[in-house]
C-alpha positions in Angstrom: 38.5 82.2 -21.5 38.8 80.7 -25.0 36.0 80.9 -27.5 34.5 77.5 -26.7 34.4 78.3 -22.9 32.6 81.6 -23.7 30.0 79.8 -25.7 29.5 77.3 -22.9 29.1 80.1 -20.3 26.7 81.9 -22.5 24.6 78.8 -23.1 24.5 78.0 -19.4 23.5 81.6 -18.6 20.5 81.5 -21.0 19.5 78.0 -19.7 19.8 79.2 -16.0 17.6 82.3 -16.8 15.0 80.1 -18.4 15.1 77.7 -15.5 14.6 80.5 -12.9 11.7 82.0 -14.8 10.0 78.9 -16.2 11.3 75.8 -14.5 10.1 73.9 -11.5 11.4 74.6 -8.0 14.6 72.5 -7.8 15.7 73.5 -11.3 14.9 77.2 -10.6 17.0 77.0 -7.4 20.0 75.6 -9.3 19.7 78.3 -12.0 19.4 81.0 -9.5 22.5 79.9 -7.6 24.5 79.9 -10.8 23.3 83.4 -11.8 23.9 84.7 -8.3 27.3 83.3 -7.4 29.1 81.8 -10.5 28.3 83.0 -14.0 28.6 86.8 -13.6 32.0 86.5 -11.8 33.3 84.0 -14.2 32.6 86.3 -17.2 33.8 89.5 -15.5 37.1 87.9 -14.4 37.9 87.5 -18.1 37.2 91.2 -18.6 39.1 92.7 -15.6 42.0 90.3 -15.8 42.2 89.4 -19.5 45.9 90.3 -19.7 46.8 88.0 -16.8 46.7 84.2 -16.4 44.7 83.5 -13.3 45.5 80.5 -11.2 42.8 78.1 -10.2 42.8 79.4 -6.7 42.5 83.0 -7.9 39.6 82.2 -10.2 37.8 80.3 -7.4 38.1 83.3 -5.1 37.3 86.0 -7.7 34.3 84.2 -9.3 31.9 84.4 -6.2 33.3 87.8 -5.1 32.6 89.4 -8.5 29.2 87.8 -8.7 28.2 89.2 -5.3 29.5 92.6 -6.4 27.2 92.3 -9.4 24.2 91.7 -7.1 25.1 94.7 -5.0 25.5 97.1 -8.0 22.4 95.7 -9.7 20.4 96.2 -6.5 21.6 99.8 -6.1 20.8 100.5 -9.8 17.3 99.0 -9.5 16.7 101.0 -6.3 17.7 104.2 -7.9 15.6 103.5 -11.0 12.6 102.4 -8.7 12.5 99.0 -10.4 10.6 96.4 -8.4 13.0 93.8 -7.2 11.6 90.4 -7.9 12.6 87.2 -9.6 12.3 88.6 -13.1 14.4 91.7 -12.4 17.2 89.9 -10.6 17.3 87.2 -13.3 17.4 89.8 -16.1 20.1 91.9 -14.4 22.5 89.0 -13.7 22.0 87.3 -17.1 22.5 90.6 -19.0 25.7 91.5 -17.1 27.0 88.0 -17.8 26.3 88.0 -21.5 27.7 91.6 -21.9 30.9 90.5 -20.1 31.2 87.5 -22.4 30.8 89.6 -25.6 32.9 92.6 -24.4 36.4 91.0 -25.0 35.4 89.8 -28.4 34.1 93.2 -29.4 37.2 94.9 -28.1 39.4 92.7 -30.3 37.3 93.6 -33.4 37.6 97.3 -32.7 41.3 97.2 -31.8 43.5 99.1 -34.4 45.8 97.1 -36.5 49.4 97.2 -35.2 51.6 99.6 -37.2 54.5 97.9 -39.0 57.8 98.3 -37.2 60.0 100.7 -39.0 63.0 99.2 -40.7 66.3 99.9 -38.9 68.2 102.8 -40.3 71.4 101.7 -42.1 74.6 102.3 -40.1 76.5 105.1 -41.7 79.7 104.1 -43.4 82.9 105.5 -42.2 83.7 109.0 -43.4 85.4 109.6 -46.7 89.1 109.0 -47.0 89.8 112.7 -47.2 87.9 113.6 -44.0 90.0 115.2 -41.3 90.3 113.3 -38.1 88.8 114.8 -35.0 91.0 117.1 -32.9 90.8 118.0 -29.2 92.7 120.9 -27.7 94.8 120.0 -24.6 96.4 123.0 -23.1 98.6 124.6 -25.8 98.7 121.4 -27.8 96.2 119.9 -30.2 95.7 116.1 -30.0 94.3 114.2 -32.9 91.8 111.5 -32.0 91.7 108.2 -33.9 88.7 107.5 -36.1 87.9 104.4 -33.9 87.6 106.5 -30.8 85.1 108.9 -32.4 82.9 105.9 -33.7 83.0 104.4 -30.2 81.8 107.6 -28.7 78.8 107.7 -31.0 77.8 104.1 -30.2 77.9 104.7 -26.5 75.6 107.8 -26.8 73.0 105.7 -28.7 73.0 103.0 -26.1 72.4 105.6 -23.3 69.3 106.9 -25.2 67.9 103.4 -25.6 68.5 102.7 -21.9 66.6 105.9 -21.0 63.7 104.9 -23.3 63.6 101.4 -21.6 63.4 103.0 -18.2 60.6 105.3 -19.2 58.6 102.4 -20.7 59.1 100.3 -17.5 57.8 103.2 -15.4 54.8 103.6 -17.6 54.1 99.9 -17.4 54.4 100.0 -13.7 51.9 102.8 -13.4 49.4 100.8 -15.6 49.9 97.7 -13.5 49.3 99.7 -10.3 46.1 101.2 -11.8 44.8 97.7 -12.7 45.6 96.4 -9.2 43.8 99.3 -7.6 40.7 99.1 -9.8 39.1 96.1 -7.9 39.8 97.8 -4.6 38.1 101.0 -5.9 35.1 99.0 -7.1 34.8 97.3 -3.6 34.9 100.7 -1.9 32.3 102.0 -4.3 30.0 99.1 -3.7 30.3 99.3 0.0 29.7 103.1 -0.1 26.6 102.5 -2.2 25.3 99.8 0.1 25.8 102.1 3.1 23.9 104.9 1.3 21.1 102.5 0.5 20.9 101.2 4.0 20.9 104.8 5.4 18.2 105.8 3.0 16.0 102.9 3.8 16.4 103.5 7.6 15.3 107.1 7.1 12.3 106.2 4.9 11.1 103.4 7.2 11.7 105.3 10.5 8.2 106.7 10.6 6.4 103.6 9.2 3.3 102.7 11.2 3.3 99.1 12.5 0.0 97.3 13.1 -0.1 95.2 16.2 -2.7 92.7 17.5 -2.7 91.4 21.1 -4.9 90.1 23.8 -5.2 90.6 27.6 -5.2 87.6 30.0 -8.6 85.8 29.6 -11.2 85.8 32.3 -12.6 82.7 34.1 -14.7 80.2 32.2 -18.4 80.6 32.8 -21.1 78.0 33.2 -21.5 77.8 29.4 -17.8 77.0 28.9 -17.0 80.4 27.5 -14.5 83.0 28.6 -14.1 86.7 27.9 -10.9 87.9 26.2 -10.1 91.5 25.6 -8.5 91.8 22.1 -6.8 95.0 21.0 -5.2 96.3 17.8 -3.1 99.4 17.2 -1.6 101.1 14.1 -4.7 100.7 12.0 -4.7 102.8 8.8 -7.8 104.4 7.3 -6.5 103.6 3.8 -6.5 99.8 4.7 -9.8 99.8 6.4 -12.3 98.7 7.3 -10.5 95.7 8.9 -12.1 92.3 9.5 -11.6 90.1 12.5 -12.3 86.4 12.5 -12.0 83.9 15.4 -11.4 80.3 14.2 -11.8 77.1 16.2 -9.2 74.4 16.3 -11.1 72.7 13.4 -10.9 75.9 11.3 -14.5 76.9 11.6 -15.4 80.6 12.1 -16.7 81.0 15.7 -16.9 84.8 15.6 -16.5 87.6 13.1 -16.3 91.3 13.6 -15.8 94.5 11.5 -13.0 96.6 13.0 -13.5 100.3 12.4 -10.6 102.7 12.2 -10.7 105.4 14.8 -8.8 108.7 14.9 -5.8 107.2 16.7 -5.9 103.9 14.8 -6.6 101.7 17.8 -9.4 99.2 18.6 -10.4 97.2 21.7 -13.3 94.8 22.3 -14.0 92.0 24.8 -14.8 88.8 22.9 -16.6 85.7 24.3 -14.9 82.6 23.0 -14.9 78.9 24.0 -12.4 78.2 26.7 -11.9 74.4 26.2 -10.1 74.7 22.9 -7.4 76.7 21.2 -8.6 79.6 19.2 -7.0 81.6 16.3 -7.7 85.3 15.9 -7.1 86.6 12.4 -7.1 90.3 11.4 -7.6 91.1 7.7 -7.2 94.3 5.8 -10.1 95.3 3.5 -8.6 94.0 0.3 -6.7 91.0 1.7 -7.8 87.4 1.6 -5.0 86.2 3.9 -4.6 87.2 7.5 -2.6 90.4 8.0 -2.0 89.7 11.8 -2.6 86.4 13.7 -3.1 85.8 17.4 -3.4 82.4 19.2 -5.5 81.9 22.3 -4.6 78.8 24.3 -7.2 76.5 25.8 -8.1 76.6 29.5 -8.4 73.3 31.4 
């Protein structure tokens, strides 16, 4: 990305973060989608592939892929750091990664060492002095004198061979670097998948023994002469730390028809037969001690 596009992405990132944290619902949704699937990947593609001109199709594919990778890595980091995952933490994580990715190429260009000046080519040595003896090569019992041109040609060929060897070594080194750059995204994907599997396995172990609170009712009895019926309501998985629980039976109009305090026994279960009107639908709400909204809800249908 050029400088103008970096500034635009940075401005959109800041605006999206402000929209998620402070804006109304529709604006917050748009800002959240940009921070989740567009902006981080767009900035990181310029970091990972800055020495390669990406096509439009490659950028379209890499932008959401890298953005989702940021979400996975940020989620793993917040889980390890025991940071509460909410709107603020996700917004800060994605916005910070995007801004750092935008600034990173610019900082690397400032800290890059200045290129060393190329050495001047060494002057080609002049032919030997007039009095120099020509080269001689022994052939059997005879000595053959080589012309000066043949000796010079032999020297030029040896220099060309050394240069060719240096070019081959440079090409091999460039190939290794290219292979490392191509394998880096794959290694990141494997790392993110491994971290996600580790997180899933850890959550399954920690939630395996979690107590689940359930609320249910047995089939109601017949309607008596007063128009009421008896319903046996039960609860299980009640925790002493959340007690005492409260039970409220509401009519179809939302009025409280019956209220009970549900004690927590040794095994965390409770059962009681309630007398409720049979001609209308009833709602049974179970509340924890410190809750103002129903923790569990049960609906009892009307009897004709």
